[in-house]
C-alpha positions in Angstrom: 161.5 62.2 67.0 159.6 60.3 70.1 157.2 63.5 70.3 156.5 64.0 66.9 155.5 60.2 66.9 153.5 60.6 69.4 151.9 63.9 68.5 150.5 62.1 65.1 149.6 59.0 66.9 147.2 61.5 69.2 146.0 63.3 65.7 145.2 59.8 64.4 143.1 58.9 67.4 141.4 62.2 67.4 140.6 61.8 64.2 139.3 58.1 64.1 137.4 59.0 67.1 135.5 62.1 65.1 134.7 59.7 61.9 133.2 57.2 64.7 131.1 59.8 66.3 129.7 61.2 62.9 128.6 57.2 61.9 127.2 56.5 65.0 123.5 56.7 64.2 121.0 58.7 65.9 118.6 56.2 67.8 115.4 58.5 67.6 115.7 59.2 64.2 115.6 55.1 63.2 112.9 54.9 65.9 110.9 57.8 64.3 111.4 56.1 60.2 110.5 52.0 61.8 107.3 53.7 63.4 106.2 55.8 60.2 107.0 52.5 58.3 104.3 51.1 60.0 101.2 53.6 60.1 99.1 52.7 57.4 95.4 52.3 55.8 94.3 49.1 54.8 91.1 48.3 52.6 89.3 45.1 53.2 90.4 41.9 52.2 88.8 40.1 49.1 87.3 36.6 50.9 87.6 35.0 47.0 91.1 36.7 45.9 92.6 37.3 49.0 93.8 40.7 47.6 92.8 43.9 49.1 89.9 45.5 47.4 90.0 48.1 44.9 86.6 50.0 44.8 83.2 49.2 45.2 80.2 49.5 43.6 77.8 52.5 44.4 74.6 51.6 46.2 76.0 49.6 48.7 74.9 50.1 52.3 78.0 47.7 53.7 80.6 49.7 52.3 84.0 49.1 52.2 85.8 48.8 55.6 89.4 50.2 56.3 91.6 49.0 59.1 94.2 51.7 60.4 97.5 50.9 62.2 99.3 54.5 63.9 101.7 53.4 66.0 103.6 56.5 67.9 101.8 59.3 66.9 100.4 62.3 69.2 97.6 60.9 71.6 94.1 62.5 69.7 95.1 64.1 66.5 94.0 61.5 64.3 91.7 62.8 61.7 89.4 62.2 58.3 89.4 64.3 56.2 85.2 63.9 54.4 85.9 62.5 50.8 84.1 64.2 48.1 81.8 61.2 47.2 81.4 58.8 50.0 81.3 59.3 53.6 83.2 57.9 56.1 81.1 55.9 58.8 82.0 53.5 62.1 82.6 53.0 65.8 86.1 54.6 65.5 84.8 57.8 64.4 84.5 60.6 66.8 83.1 63.8 67.0 84.7 66.6 65.0 86.3 64.0 62.4 88.5 62.9 64.5 89.2 58.6 64.8 89.4 57.0 68.4 92.4 54.1 68.3 92.6 51.5 70.5 96.2 49.9 70.8 96.9 52.0 67.5 94.1 50.8 65.6 90.8 51.1 64.4 88.4 50.4 62.3 85.9 52.8 59.4 83.6 52.2 57.0 83.3 54.2 53.7 79.8 54.2 52.4 79.5 55.0 48.4 77.5 57.6 46.8 74.3 55.8 45.7 74.9 56.9 42.0 77.2 58.5 39.7 76.5 61.0 36.9 78.2 60.1 33.6 80.1 63.0 33.6 82.1 62.1 36.7 83.2 58.6 35.0 86.2 60.0 33.8 88.1 56.5 33.7 87.8 53.3 32.0 89.9 50.3 33.0 91.9 49.4 29.6 91.4 45.3 30.8 87.8 45.3 31.9 86.6 48.1 30.1 84.7 49.4 33.1 84.2 53.0 34.0 85.0 54.3 37.0 85.8 57.5 39.1 88.2 58.2 41.9 87.6 58.9 45.4 90.1 59.6 47.9 90.1 58.9 51.7 92.4 61.2 53.4 93.7 60.8 57.2 96.1 63.8 58.9 97.7 63.6 62.3 100.6 64.9 64.1 103.8 62.4 64.3 106.2 62.4 67.8 107.6 65.8 66.8 104.1 67.5 66.4 104.4 68.0 62.4 101.1 67.3 60.5 101.2 64.6 58.3 98.6 63.0 55.4 98.5 59.3 54.3 95.8 58.3 51.8 93.8 55.6 50.1 92.3 55.7 46.5 89.0 54.2 46.0 87.5 53.3 42.9 83.8 53.7 42.4 81.6 51.8 39.7 77.9 51.9 38.6 76.2 48.7 39.5 75.7 46.4 36.5 72.6 46.3 34.9 71.1 42.6 34.3 68.9 42.7 30.9 65.8 40.3 31.1 64.1 39.0 27.7 60.6 37.8 28.0 58.1 35.0 26.2 60.9 33.8 23.8 64.1 34.0 25.7 65.2 36.5 22.7 68.6 38.3 23.5 68.0 40.4 20.1 65.4 42.6 22.1 67.9 43.8 24.3 70.9 44.3 22.0 69.9 48.4 20.5 69.5 49.3 24.5 72.2 47.6 25.9 74.2 49.5 23.0 72.9 52.3 23.9 73.7 52.3 27.8 77.1 51.3 27.1 77.6 54.7 25.7 76.3 55.8 28.9 78.7 54.1 30.3 76.6 51.2 31.9 77.8 48.0 32.2 75.3 45.4 30.9 74.5 41.6 30.9 71.5 40.1 28.9 70.1 37.1 30.3 67.6 34.7 29.2 65.4 33.5 31.4 62.4 32.3 29.8 64.3 30.7 26.6 63.0 26.9 27.9 59.6 26.1 29.2 59.9 25.8 32.7 58.1 27.3 35.3 58.9 30.8 37.1 60.3 29.2 39.9 63.0 27.6 38.0 63.5 30.7 35.6 64.2 32.4 38.4 67.0 30.3 39.2 68.3 31.4 36.0 68.2 34.7 37.2 69.6 34.2 40.1 72.9 32.4 38.1 73.1 35.5 36.2 73.1 37.3 38.5 75.6 35.2 40.9 78.1 35.3 37.4 78.0 39.2 37.2 78.5 39.6 41.2 81.7 37.3 40.6 83.0 38.9 37.5 83.2 41.7 39.8 84.7 40.1 43.0 87.1 38.5 41.0 88.7 41.6 39.6 88.5 43.1 43.2 85.5 45.1 43.2 83.0 44.8 46.0 79.5 44.3 45.0 76.5 43.8 47.0 73.3 44.6 43.9 72.7 44.3 40.6 69.8 46.7 38.5 67.4 44.8 36.6 65.8 45.7 33.6 63.4 43.3 32.3 61.0 42.9 29.4 57.4 41.4 29.2 57.7 37.9 31.4 60.9 38.7 32.7 59.3 41.5 34.7 57.2 38.7 36.4 60.4 36.2 36.9 62.3 39.4 38.6 59.5 40.5 41.1 58.7 37.0 41.6 62.3 36.5 42.3 62.6 39.4 44.5 59.3 38.5 46.3 60.5 35.5 47.5 63.5 36.9 48.7 62.6 40.0 51.3 65.9 39.8 53.0 67.2 43.2 53.1 70.3 42.2 51.4 68.6 41.2 48.7 70.9 41.5 45.8 68.6 43.5 43.4 68.1 47.5 43.7 66.0 48.4 41.2 63.7 46.6 38.8 62.6 48.4 36.1 59.5 46.4 33.7 58.7 47.4 30.5 55.9 45.8 28.9 55.3 43.6 31.8 52.4 41.3 32.1 51.4 42.3 35.8 48.2 41.1 35.7 48.3 38.5 33.0 47.1 37.9 29.9 44.4 36.0 28.1 46.0 33.4 25.1 42.5 32.7 23.6 42.6 36.7 22.8 45.8 36.8 20.9 45.0 38.7 17.6 46.9 36.0 15.5 47.0 31.8 15.5 51.1 32.2 14.4 51.4 34.2 17.0 49.9 31.8 19.9 51.7 28.9 18.4 54.8 31.2 19.0 54.2 31.6 22.6 52.7 28.4 23.3 55.6 26.0 21.8 57.9 25.0 24.2 56.4 27.7 26.6 53.0 26.2 28.3 54.8 25.8 31.7 55.2 30.3 31.5 51.4 30.2 30.0 49.4 28.6 32.3 51.2 30.8 35.2 50.4 34.0 33.4 46.8 33.5 32.6 45.0 36.2 33.6 42.9 33.9 36.2 46.0 31.9 37.6 47.1 30.9 40.8 50.4 32.2 40.3 49.6 35.7 39.7 46.6 35.7 42.5 49.4 34.9 44.1 52.0 37.5 43.3 49.6 40.3 43.4 47.8 39.7 46.7 48.0 42.7 49.0 47.9 45.0 45.7 45.8 47.5 47.3 48.0 47.8 50.5 51.6 47.6 49.3 52.5 44.0 50.4 52.6 42.7 46.8 56.1 44.8 46.5 59.1 44.1 48.5 60.0 47.2 50.3 64.0 46.8 49.9 63.6 47.1 46.1 62.7 50.2 43.3 60.3 49.8 41.1 58.9 51.5 37.7 57.3 50.7 34.8 56.8 51.5 31.2 54.8 50.5 28.8 52.9 52.0 26.0 49.6 53.2 25.7 47.2 54.6 22.7 43.6 56.0 23.7 42.4 54.8 20.1 41.4 51.5 20.1 43.8 49.3 18.7 44.5 45.5 19.9 44.0 46.0 23.7 44.6 49.4 23.6 48.3 48.2 24.6 50.9 47.2 23.1 49.3 45.0 20.6 50.0 41.6 23.2 49.5 43.0 26.6 47.0 45.6 27.5 47.9 49.0 29.5 45.3 47.7 32.2 47.5 44.5 33.2 50.8 46.0 32.9 49.8 48.9 35.5 50.4 47.9 39.2 49.5 50.0 42.0 52.3 51.8 43.9 54.8 51.4 41.2 55.7 54.6 38.8 54.7 54.3 35.3 56.4 55.8 31.9 54.1 55.5 28.9 54.7 55.9 25.4 52.4 55.7 22.5 52.3 53.4 19.1 55.2 51.1 20.3 54.1 47.4 20.0 55.5 44.5 22.6 57.8 43.0 20.6 59.0 41.6 16.7 56.8 39.7 16.4 54.1 42.6 15.5 54.8 45.2 13.3 56.1 48.5 14.5 58.5 49.9 16.6 59.3 47.5 19.6 59.6 49.1 23.1 62.5 47.7 23.9 63.9 49.7 20.7 62.4 53.1 21.4 64.6 55.5 22.6 62.1 57.2 24.6 62.2 53.7 26.5 65.6 54.0 26.5 66.1 57.8 27.9 63.2 56.6 30.1 65.3 53.7 31.9 68.8 55.6 32.2 66.8 58.3 34.2 65.7 55.9 36.8 68.9 54.0 36.7 70.4 57.5 37.9 67.9 58.6 40.7 66.1 57.2 43.8 62.9 56.0 42.5 60.3 56.7 44.9 56.9 55.3 45.2 53.8 56.9 44.3 50.7 56.7 47.0 48.7 53.6 46.4 45.2 53.8 44.7 42.5 52.0 46.5 40.0 50.7 43.7 37.0 48.9 44.4 33.9 47.8 42.2 31.1 47.4 44.4 27.0 46.9 43.8 25.7 50.0 44.3 21.8 48.8 43.2 20.6 45.0 42.3 17.0 44.0 41.4 15.9 40.6 40.4 18.4 37.5 39.7 21.9 38.7 39.5 25.2 36.5 39.8 28.8 36.7 39.6 30.9 34.2 37.4 34.4 33.0 39.0 36.6 31.5 37.2 38.9 29.1 39.2 39.2 25.1 38.4 35.6 25.0 38.1 33.0 27.6 36.7 31.3 28.7 40.1 28.1 31.6 39.7 27.4 33.2 43.0 24.2 34.8 43.5 24.5 38.5 44.8 22.6 38.4 48.0 23.1 42.6 48.7 25.0 45.8 48.0 28.1 44.8 50.0 29.3 42.2 47.1 33.1 43.7 45.5 33.8 42.3 42.0 37.4 41.6 40.9 39.6 41.0 38.0 38.7 37.8 35.7 35.0 37.8 36.6 31.6 37.9 34.7 28.6 39.6 35.8 25.4 38.3 34.7 21.7 40.0 35.2 19.6 36.9 33.6 16.3 38.5 34.6 17.4 41.3 36.8 19.1 44.5 36.9 21.9 46.4 38.2 24.4 49.8 38.7 27.9 49.0 40.0 29.9 51.6 41.7 33.6 52.1 40.3 35.6 54.0 43.2 39.4 55.0 43.7 40.8 56.1 47.0 37.0 56.2 48.4 35.8 58.6 45.5 33.4 57.5 43.1 34.8 58.2 39.4 32.3 56.0 37.1 29.0 54.0 37.5 27.7 51.2 35.0 24.0 50.3 34.2 23.5 46.7 33.4 20.0 45.9 31.5 18.4 42.6 32.1 19.7 39.3 30.3 23.4 41.2 30.2 26.6 39.7 30.7 29.9 41.3 31.1 33.2 40.5 31.7 35.8 42.5 33.9 39.0 41.5 32.5 41.5 44.0 33.9 41.2 46.5 36.6 43.1 49.1 37.1 42.8 53.0 38.7 43.9 54.1 35.1 41.7 51.7 33.0 39.0 49.2 33.0 38.7 46.3 30.4 35.4 45.3 29.9 34.0 42.4 27.6 30.2 42.7 26.9 29.4 39.1 25.9 25.7 40.4 25.4 22.5 42.6 26.3 23.0 46.4 27.3 25.3 47.9 29.4 25.8 52.1 30.0 28.9 54.2 31.1 28.8 57.1 33.0 32.6 58.0 33.7 32.9 61.0 36.1 35.3 63.7 36.2 39.0 63.0 37.2 38.8 58.9 37.2 40.3 56.6 34.8 38.2 55.3 31.4 36.8 52.2 30.1 38.2 50.1 27.2 35.3 48.1 26.2 35.4 45.0 23.8 31.7 43.9 22.1 32.1 40.2 21.4 30.2 37.2 19.7 30.0 33.6 20.4 33.5 32.5 20.5 34.8 35.7 21.6 34.7 36.8 18.1 35.8 40.9 18.3 33.3 43.5 16.9 34.3 46.6 18.5 36.4 47.8 20.2 35.8 51.1 22.7 37.9 53.6 25.0 36.2 56.5 26.1 37.8 60.0 27.8 35.6 61.2 30.6 32.2 60.4 28.9 28.5 58.8 29.5 27.9 56.2 26.7 26.1 53.3 25.7 26.3 49.7 24.2 23.7 47.4 22.9 24.9 43.7 21.8 21.8 41.8 20.4 21.2 41.3 16.8 23.0 44.5 15.8 25.4 46.0 18.0 24.5 49.8 18.5 27.0 52.3 20.4 26.0 55.9 21.3 27.6 58.7 23.1 25.2 61.0 25.1 28.4 63.1 26.1 31.5 63.1 25.8 33.7 61.3 23.4 34.3 57.8 21.8 37.1 56.2 20.0 35.2 53.3 18.1 37.5 50.4 16.1 34.9 48.6 14.0 35.7 45.3 12.4 34.9 45.7 8.6 34.0 43.3 5.9 37.8 43.3 5.2 38.0 41.9 9.2 39.9 45.1 9.2 40.0 47.6 12.2 38.4 51.2 11.1 38.8 53.9 13.8 35.5 56.2 14.0 35.1 58.8 16.7 32.3 59.0 18.6 31.9 62.8 20.0 28.6 63.8 21.9 24.8 62.9 20.5 26.8 60.5 17.3 26.5 56.7 17.4 27.3 54.1 15.1 25.0 50.6 14.2 27.1 47.5 12.6 24.4 45.0 11.7 25.2 41.3 11.2 27.2 42.0 7.8 29.4 44.1 9.5 28.3 46.8 7.8 28.4 50.5 9.2 25.7 52.9 9.6 25.2 56.1 11.8 22.9 56.1 14.4 21.0 59.0 15.5 18.9 57.8 18.9 19.4 54.8 21.0 16.0 52.0 19.8 15.8 50.6 23.2 15.2 53.3 26.1 16.0 50.5 28.7 18.2 52.9 30.9 15.2 55.4 31.7 13.5 52.6 33.6 13.2 54.2 37.4 15.6 52.1 38.7 18.6 53.9 37.3 17.7 57.0 39.0 19.6 58.0 42.2 16.8 59.2 44.9 17.7 61.7 47.4 18.4 58.4 49.8 20.6 57.0 47.3 22.7 60.1 47.1 22.9 60.2 51.3 23.8 56.0 50.9 26.4 56.8 48.5 28.2 59.6 50.2 28.0 57.7 53.7 30.3 54.4 51.6 32.4 56.8 50.5 32.7 58.5 54.0 33.0 55.1 55.1 35.8 53.9 52.4 38.2 56.9 52.9 37.9 56.6 56.5 39.2 52.5 56.4 42.2 53.9 53.5 43.3 56.0 56.2 43.5 53.5 59.1 45.1 51.3 57.1 47.8 54.2 56.1 48.6 55.1 59.7 48.7 51.1 60.6 
């Protein structure tokens, strides 16, 4: 009995020891599990919410920081798989996509793509309604047992939001339809009213800054990293945007693109507006803005300073320009309020539509409601906007005889006598010949594209000057316009006292003459001129004048056909170019081209 008891006791001990052996944990396995739990990717922390970001807005050069913690892995085995959309940068990234760690830690930066196409935006956040797509950052490594492992992090990618800025009246409705269209294209929009009050441009840029800050904070509160927005601006809103980016030259500026629609970059003349009711609408409560966007204002002079050489633009911003233009001489040959020549901005790509009006203040389709404009905006938002080569336009005195003066309009009207042919004209100045005669030379990039001949006792105002279009008001006398091939063209207004418009002309590669004396004469030597004539009912009637055709408008506003010019003043020998005159012109062109080349090199 004792023997069997001892046997049972021994068996029991052996049995219990076996159970104990199976229950003792494997220290190596437990340690591996502990190490594995410490391996992680941490997306950058949002300083506003103190939570990790869930994603980033595209176009960010700073990117999204990712912290790495990889203890216990095989040395040199950590690699990053290139993401499908963004790229990986950082000091921890070595050759062949390998990542160098210090004390098991490192930092890499995820740089998002600049653009996302509509088809790439497959997901919409049900809470914020923002469209996004996912990009995956994946890292592989070998664990302590030489087994390959992978760890990933999802990053949401969003398009930059769009700030839609209104113009004169600060009316949000101007962008209502375009905003809906952009929303359908999966853009996030916000309408900003900058010009609703009578404030200076500087004060209105503060309103713009507040709108941008509000939109950026909205994204940050949703843990979306954001640096920049895109801006689409109508009318004076474009000037507010330009002034804003001009005074924020830092590379971290928060506007990526500035797309201007019907913006008076070179101002307007409020006294030229076609309807007194419209003048009252614009002037009422907007006196400060009107003063600053007058074509001769100090504000615009400062804003456009350096336009010939591109220093009027912020190198960190992409610009684009959309405007309405008609070859026919309807009001200003533009959008009924802003002339196409005023809208033009050197070094900025432009897109022209025909037949649109500036706003709902005019009959017709407002430019901001034109689907062609929406498509152009969308195209520029979805791609890089490259700057065209700068056009250097100059207007110089080619020949002069007798008394010729330039009238400058600043705080006081100043007449400056033209001393020699080195004199240059700028926008907003008048040329008066009195008892003298004058020939002007128009050059683009060192090439002469037009000559304008002025008779005695003639006065012409150069309202707007651009490489594509020159706006001139003939106040009295006789002027001949000779446009060469591959140049711009002229829009000419013949006015009487108090700036009452009688005829508007637009030419295309044309040689034509105008006379404003007792009667008004227009005669085309070659080419084609579109003439808008104010008839007895004070309506504008369009006529097309081809070669050897003309019209005469008498004092009663009756229109007659003109077979030949009554005064042959332009046949004077002064207006003819001798051999030496041509040599001099050739040398001037060479000098101009050399100066342009030097400027581009520097």
